[in-house]
C-alpha positions, 0 to 999 in steps of 0.5 A: 395050608388048608384048615381041615376039620380034623385040626379042630379038636387039637386047636380047641385043646391048645386054646384051653391049655394056652388060656390056663397055662396048664394041661390038667386044667384044660383037661378038666374044662374039656372033659379029657385026660391031661395026656389027651390034651398033651397029645393034641398039642403035640399033634398040632406042633408036629403039623405046624413044625414049631414048638407052641409050649416050653415044658418045665417041672412046674408046668408049661409056658407059651412060646412066641409062636404059641402066643401068636396062635393062642391070640388068634385061636381065642378070638376065633373061638370067641367069635364062633361061640358068639355066633352060635349063641346068637343063632340059638337065641334067635331060634328061642325068640322065634317061639317066645311071645311077650304080652303086656296087659293089666293085672286085673285082666290077666288074673281073671280072664287070661290066666284061667285060659292059659291051659287051653293055650298050652294044649293048642300051642305047646311050642310057644313060650308066652311071657306076660307082663302086667302093669298099669302104665302104658308100655312102649312098643319099641324095638325091644318092647313087647310083641303084643298088648291087650288094652282097654280103650277106644281102639285107637292108639298112635303107632299101634294096630288094634284088633277088637277083642270084646266089648263089656258091660258094668253092673254092681256086685257084692258079697252074699254075706254083706250086711243089708243086702237083703233090703236091696230090691232096686237100683236105687237101693244100691246107693244105701250100701257102702261102695268100693270103686276103682279108677275106671273110665266109668263109675257109680255116677254113670251107673246110677244115671243109666238106671235113672237114679237121680240125686243119689247120695252114696258113699265110696268108702274105698277106691283102688287103682286096680280092679282086682283089689276092688273086687277082693274088697267087695268079696270081703264085704267092704262094699258093693263094687261096680264090676266089669263083666269080663273081669268079675266072671270068675268071682260070680262063678265061685259064689264069692260075689253076686250080682245086685239089682239094676240094668247093666251099663254098656262099657264106653270102651272095649278090649283090643289086641294091639301091636306095633304098626311098623312091625309085621307080626311073626308067625308065633305072634299071629298065632297068639292073636288068633287064639286070643280072638277065638277065646274072646268069641267063645 
């Protein structure tokens, strides 16, 4: 006997009634009336020529034939539901891109530009993860990363995003700032620092300030915290050009005398070398590169 599509409503009603052992509960689950569920079950029994339930005053109970059909119907519906969930998940995953980067870069460079991204790509859902530790790009890891470094990492493809420079900044209200006229004068200020690859020693050397004695009063693992400390007047900070831009634009920090120091490393977009970027990922890469060029 061929299973026609008009059997499906009756089978769905039967499976729910068998699971609940109650027509009223099945009706509630299926948004039907109890009489409609009963009608579907009787229609199925008529077509099969067997009784699927025994009726009694307190409800219904499956017959042996009903139990056999219930087991098969439940398994089939479970498999169908799993397949549809997987297909739906794949469709959603196709439009979701997972990106990992440093908190400082996300806070000061990426987030202010995400409005433009939403306008340009309204169909893409971006999941941004920020952490200091290097993320593993395995089969369940992120699709993309933005890393600050030399541009060469094992098993990763890297696309150059932008270079940077470093220079000192401080809060306009910081005491003693009016006496700072040269790069050498910066050494007289209290200083704050982060754990970057280049620090105050490198900047003073670039500006030919030799033998400078300076006080790194606070050292932070995150560049954003260092800049916040500088904005609160705790010390001058050696800031990366791309990270400090919003703080300068808002007037919370101002640039101090001295030449900028070229960054030893640059920002790169990275992705697993073994995994060809899908369409949505490629569109995010192109957008990032365009934003960096601007």
